[in-house]
C-alpha positions as CSV (number, residue, x, y, z in Angstrom):
1,X,112.7,48.1,152.0
2,X,114.2,45.6,149.5
3,X,112.1,44.6,146.5
4,X,112.4,41.3,144.7
5,X,110.5,40.7,141.5
6,X,110.7,37.3,139.6
7,X,109.0,36.0,136.5
8,X,106.5,38.9,136.3
9,X,104.2,38.8,133.2
10,X,101.3,40.9,132.2
11,X,99.1,40.8,129.1
12,X,96.4,43.3,127.9
13,X,94.2,41.4,125.4
14,X,96.6,39.9,122.9
15,X,99.5,42.2,123.8
16,X,102.3,41.0,126.1
17,X,103.2,44.1,128.1
18,X,105.6,42.4,130.5
19,X,107.5,39.2,129.5
20,X,109.1,37.7,132.5
21,X,110.6,40.5,134.6
22,X,113.3,39.7,137.1
23,X,114.5,42.6,139.2
24,X,115.9,43.3,142.6
25,X,116.1,46.7,144.3
26,X,118.2,47.1,147.5
27,X,117.0,48.9,150.5
28,X,117.6,52.7,150.1
29,X,118.4,52.3,146.4
30,X,117.1,54.7,143.7
31,X,116.4,52.8,140.5
32,X,115.2,54.3,137.2
33,X,113.1,52.3,134.7
34,X,114.2,53.8,131.4
35,X,112.7,53.0,128.0
36,X,110.5,54.2,125.1
37,X,106.8,54.4,125.2
38,X,105.3,50.9,125.3
39,X,108.2,49.2,126.9
40,X,106.2,48.2,130.0
41,X,107.9,50.4,132.6
42,X,104.7,52.2,133.8
43,X,102.8,48.9,134.0
44,X,105.6,47.4,136.2
45,X,105.4,50.5,138.4
46,X,101.6,50.1,138.8
47,X,102.0,46.5,139.7
48,X,104.4,47.4,142.5
49,X,101.9,50.0,143.6
50,X,99.0,47.6,143.5
51,X,97.2,49.5,140.8
52,X,97.6,46.6,138.3
53,X,97.9,42.8,138.9
54,X,100.2,40.5,137.0
55,X,99.2,37.4,135.2
56,X,102.1,35.4,136.7
57,X,105.2,36.0,138.8
58,X,106.2,37.1,142.3
59,X,106.6,40.4,144.0
60,X,108.1,40.4,147.5
61,X,109.1,43.4,149.7
62,X,111.3,42.5,152.6
63,X,110.1,38.9,152.2
64,X,106.4,39.8,152.3
65,X,104.3,38.7,149.3
66,X,102.8,42.0,148.1
67,X,100.6,40.3,145.6
68,X,98.5,39.2,148.6
69,X,98.1,42.8,149.7
70,X,95.7,45.5,148.5
71,X,97.2,48.8,147.4
72,X,96.1,50.6,150.6
73,X,98.0,48.0,152.7
74,X,101.3,48.5,150.9
75,X,102.2,52.0,152.3
76,X,103.3,53.2,148.8
77,X,104.0,56.8,148.0
78,X,103.1,57.4,144.4
79,X,103.9,60.6,142.5
80,X,102.3,61.1,139.1
81,X,103.5,63.1,136.1
82,X,100.5,65.5,136.3
83,X,100.6,66.0,140.1
84,X,97.0,64.8,140.9
85,X,96.7,67.4,143.6
86,X,93.2,68.2,145.0
87,X,92.4,71.6,143.5
88,X,90.0,72.6,146.3
89,X,92.6,71.9,149.1
90,X,95.4,74.2,150.2
91,X,99.0,73.0,150.0
92,X,98.8,72.3,153.7
93,X,95.7,70.2,153.4
94,X,97.1,68.3,150.3
95,X,100.1,67.3,152.4
96,X,98.0,66.2,155.3
97,X,95.5,64.2,153.2
98,X,97.2,60.8,153.3
99,X,97.3,61.0,157.1
100,X,93.8,62.2,157.7
101,X,92.2,59.4,155.7
102,X,93.9,56.6,157.5
103,X,91.6,54.2,159.4
104,X,90.8,55.6,162.8
105,X,93.0,53.2,164.8
106,X,96.1,54.2,162.7
107,X,95.2,57.8,162.3
108,X,97.6,60.3,164.1
109,X,96.1,63.0,166.2
110,X,95.5,66.5,164.7
111,X,98.5,67.9,166.5
112,X,100.8,65.1,165.2
113,X,99.5,65.6,161.6
114,X,100.0,69.4,161.8
115,X,103.6,68.9,163.1
116,X,104.3,66.5,160.3
117,X,103.0,68.9,157.7
118,X,105.0,71.7,159.1
119,X,108.1,69.5,158.9
120,X,107.5,68.6,155.3
121,X,106.8,72.3,154.3
122,X,110.2,73.3,155.6
123,X,112.0,70.1,154.3
124,X,110.6,70.7,150.8
125,X,111.3,74.5,151.0
126,X,107.6,75.4,150.4
127,X,106.6,76.8,153.8
128,X,105.7,80.1,152.1
129,X,103.2,78.3,149.9
130,X,101.3,76.5,152.7
131,X,98.0,78.4,152.3
132,X,98.0,78.6,148.5
133,X,95.9,76.4,146.2
134,X,97.3,74.3,143.3
135,X,96.0,76.8,140.7
136,X,98.2,79.4,142.3
137,X,101.4,77.3,142.0
138,X,104.0,76.8,139.3
139,X,104.6,73.4,137.8
140,X,107.7,72.9,139.8
141,X,106.0,73.9,143.0
142,X,103.1,71.6,142.3
143,X,105.5,68.7,141.8
144,X,107.1,69.4,145.2
145,X,103.7,69.4,146.9
146,X,102.9,66.1,145.1
147,X,106.2,64.6,146.4
148,X,105.5,65.9,149.9
149,X,102.0,64.3,149.9
150,X,103.6,61.0,149.0
151,X,106.3,61.4,151.7
152,X,103.8,62.3,154.4
153,X,102.7,58.8,155.0
154,X,106.3,57.7,155.5
155,X,106.0,55.2,152.6
156,X,107.8,51.9,152.5
157,X,108.5,52.4,148.8
158,X,108.4,55.6,146.8
159,X,107.3,55.4,143.2
160,X,107.5,58.2,140.6
161,X,105.9,58.0,137.2
162,X,107.6,60.5,134.8
163,X,107.7,63.0,137.6
164,X,109.1,65.9,135.6
165,X,107.6,65.1,132.2
166,X,105.3,68.1,132.3
167,X,108.0,70.6,133.2
168,X,110.3,72.7,131.0
169,X,114.0,71.7,130.7
170,X,115.5,74.2,133.1
171,X,113.0,73.4,135.9
172,X,113.5,69.7,135.3
173,X,117.3,70.0,135.8
174,X,116.8,71.9,139.1
175,X,114.2,69.4,140.4
176,X,116.4,66.4,139.5
177,X,119.1,67.7,141.8
178,X,116.6,68.5,144.4
179,X,115.0,65.1,144.3
180,X,118.3,63.3,144.6
181,X,118.9,65.4,147.8
182,X,115.5,64.4,149.1
183,X,116.2,60.7,148.4
184,X,119.5,60.8,150.2
185,X,118.0,62.7,153.2
186,X,115.0,60.2,153.6
187,X,116.9,57.0,152.7
188,X,113.7,55.7,150.9
189,X,113.7,52.9,148.4
190,X,112.7,54.7,145.3
191,X,111.8,53.6,141.7
192,X,111.0,56.1,139.0
193,X,109.9,55.8,135.4
194,X,111.4,58.0,132.7
195,X,112.1,58.0,128.9
196,X,114.8,60.7,129.4
197,X,118.3,59.2,129.4
198,X,119.9,62.3,131.0
199,X,117.3,62.2,133.8
200,X,117.8,58.5,134.5
201,X,121.6,58.6,134.5
202,X,121.8,61.8,136.6
203,X,119.4,60.6,139.3
204,X,119.6,56.8,139.7
205,X,122.0,54.5,141.5
206,X,121.2,52.0,138.8
207,X,119.3,52.2,135.5
208,X,117.0,49.4,134.2
209,X,116.6,49.7,130.4
210,X,113.3,48.2,129.2
211,X,112.1,47.4,125.7
212,X,109.0,45.6,124.5
213,X,108.2,44.2,128.0
214,X,111.7,42.9,128.8
215,X,114.6,44.1,130.8
216,X,117.3,44.6,128.2
217,X,120.1,45.8,130.6
218,X,120.8,46.9,134.1
219,X,123.8,49.1,135.0
220,X,125.3,52.5,135.6
221,X,125.5,55.3,133.1
222,X,129.0,54.6,131.8
223,X,128.4,50.8,131.5
224,X,125.2,51.2,129.5
225,X,126.5,53.9,127.3
226,X,129.8,52.1,126.5
227,X,128.7,48.5,126.7
228,X,125.2,48.0,125.4
229,X,124.1,44.5,126.0
230,X,121.7,44.2,123.0
231,X,121.0,45.8,119.6
232,X,118.0,47.4,121.2
233,X,120.1,49.1,123.9
234,X,122.7,50.2,121.3
235,X,120.0,51.9,119.2
236,X,118.3,53.5,122.3
237,X,121.6,54.9,123.4
238,X,122.2,56.6,120.1
239,X,124.1,54.1,118.0
240,X,121.9,54.9,115.0
241,X,124.4,54.0,112.3
242,X,124.3,50.3,111.5
243,X,127.0,49.0,109.2
244,X,127.1,45.4,107.9
245,X,130.5,43.8,108.5
246,X,132.1,40.4,108.3
247,X,133.9,38.9,111.3
248,X,137.1,37.0,110.7
249,X,139.2,35.8,113.6
250,X,137.4,38.2,115.9
251,X,138.1,41.2,113.6
252,X,135.4,43.1,111.7
253,X,135.9,43.9,108.1
254,X,134.0,46.0,105.6
255,X,134.6,47.7,102.2
256,X,135.5,51.3,102.7
257,X,135.7,51.0,106.5
258,X,138.8,51.5,108.7
259,X,138.0,49.4,111.7
260,X,141.6,49.1,113.1
261,X,140.6,51.1,116.2
262,X,138.2,48.4,117.3
263,X,139.4,45.6,119.6
264,X,139.2,42.0,118.7
265,X,135.8,40.4,119.6
266,X,135.2,36.9,121.0
267,X,132.6,36.2,118.3
268,X,132.2,33.5,115.7
269,X,133.2,34.2,112.1
270,X,130.4,35.4,109.8
271,X,128.0,38.3,109.2
272,X,127.5,40.9,111.9
273,X,126.3,44.4,112.4
274,X,128.4,47.2,113.7
275,X,126.5,49.8,115.7
276,X,128.1,53.3,115.7
277,X,127.2,56.8,116.9
278,X,127.5,59.5,114.2
279,X,130.1,61.3,116.3
280,X,132.3,58.2,116.4
281,X,132.8,58.1,112.6
282,X,135.7,60.0,111.0
283,X,135.6,60.3,107.2
284,X,138.8,60.7,105.3
285,X,139.3,61.2,101.6
286,X,139.9,58.0,99.7
287,X,139.2,57.8,95.9
288,X,139.0,54.0,96.0
289,X,136.3,53.9,98.6
290,X,132.7,52.9,97.8
291,X,131.5,55.6,100.3
292,X,130.6,59.1,99.1
293,X,129.5,62.3,100.8
294,X,125.9,62.7,99.6
295,X,125.0,65.8,101.6
296,X,126.8,68.3,103.9
297,X,125.3,70.7,106.4
298,X,126.6,72.7,109.2
299,X,125.3,73.9,112.6
300,X,128.3,76.1,113.2
301,X,130.2,73.8,115.5
302,X,129.8,70.5,113.6
303,X,129.3,69.2,110.1
304,X,126.6,66.7,109.6
305,X,127.5,64.4,106.6
306,X,125.2,62.1,104.9
307,X,127.3,59.2,103.5
308,X,126.1,56.9,100.8
309,X,127.5,53.5,99.8
310,X,127.5,52.4,96.1
311,X,125.2,49.6,97.2
312,X,122.6,52.1,98.4
313,X,123.4,52.0,102.2
314,X,123.4,55.3,104.0
315,X,125.1,56.5,107.2
316,X,125.6,59.8,109.0
317,X,128.7,61.3,110.6
318,X,129.2,64.3,112.8
319,X,132.6,66.0,112.4
320,X,133.9,69.2,114.2
321,X,133.7,71.9,111.6
322,X,137.3,73.1,112.5
323,X,138.8,69.7,112.3
324,X,141.9,69.5,110.0
325,X,140.2,67.1,107.6
326,X,136.9,69.0,107.4
327,X,137.9,71.2,104.5
328,X,138.3,68.1,102.3
329,X,134.9,66.7,103.2
330,X,133.0,68.3,100.3
331,X,129.8,67.0,98.8
332,X,130.5,64.3,96.2
333,X,134.0,63.4,97.7
334,X,134.7,59.7,98.2
335,X,135.7,58.9,101.7
336,X,136.9,56.0,103.9
337,X,135.1,55.7,107.2
338,X,137.2,55.3,110.3
339,X,135.2,54.0,113.2
340,X,136.6,55.1,116.5
341,X,134.2,53.3,118.8
342,X,131.5,50.7,118.1
343,X,129.7,47.6,119.3
344,X,129.2,44.5,117.2
345,X,126.4,41.9,117.3
346,X,126.0,38.9,115.1
347,X,123.2,39.2,112.6
348,X,119.8,38.4,114.1
349,X,121.4,38.6,117.6
350,X,119.2,39.1,120.6
351,X,121.4,38.6,123.6
352,X,119.6,37.3,126.7
353,X,121.1,38.6,129.8
354,X,120.8,37.8,133.5
355,X,119.3,40.4,135.8
356,X,121.0,40.3,139.1
357,X,119.3,41.6,142.2
358,X,121.9,44.3,143.0
359,X,125.2,43.8,141.3
360,X,125.1,44.9,137.7
361,X,128.8,44.4,137.4
362,X,128.2,40.7,137.0
363,X,126.6,41.2,133.6
364,X,128.7,40.0,130.7
365,X,128.3,42.7,128.0
366,X,129.8,43.3,124.6
367,X,132.2,46.2,124.9
368,X,132.2,49.5,123.0
369,X,135.8,49.9,123.7
């Protein structure tokens, strides 16, 4: 099922939670809504499910106006972070629940329901757990049952809200690979919410980065990592060092900075901010530089340097401990900062971007490289 969202807004009291969401999801696509807490991603998911209603905007699925349909009429499969299994029901009965509560005219016969449950038990690789109760299952097993219960009704759209958030890291990695396999086997149109970048990029066909109720960028892992569209995305993706620079003829300049590795930008002359990841800064001794190493720590593999400008500005750099230049990077040494990769935005920039229905390649984004 294809999903088309346009102009969706939602306010709780005086707080704008969604500020004009435009998004298209193609049939059979797996899309991640990625962003920090409060970005609006779960609210958007609930509106698609029919658990919340927008103040304005449109939501169409295969051309049908879903805002005119109640939640029970949308055939949504919803998987929550905390499983929401019925504790008094066995795994088998949990899987069957969505089919047994259908209105009588649409309810399958007992034999059909039993066959469907058996199929899901084997498909999800939990047949040996069929007669257990949720309290007897591990977190990963409970999540598989929750997904199976959502799949049992053969949903038009599958929605997952932080599905692995309550699990430890090792189980999450295993279940991510497993869920991708389930998606490919079922061909469902799937949207899942997460704040975990690794999870979003590993699982999704496309990632939708959200911040403060807006879609900041849509794209694939490499594009979003290397070409953040806004300062918000740059910070969210780890460009935590912000250096003031001046643009002249498309070239950034700054005292004590070696920016020769950066390509020319098609930006107007004037003040700008250079966003850099700590690992993309290479300090080199320079007695004339206004930058100085204020602190130096090691984790064995890398040196973490705190760099301080004479004007009070601070930055951080991560340098391999065995790098040739590492021995000279002592506390108190003056250094010039060579920036290997970075992205530049004019001061006070907030870049509005288009949000195409399927083709993120059409976005025009400022490049990291």
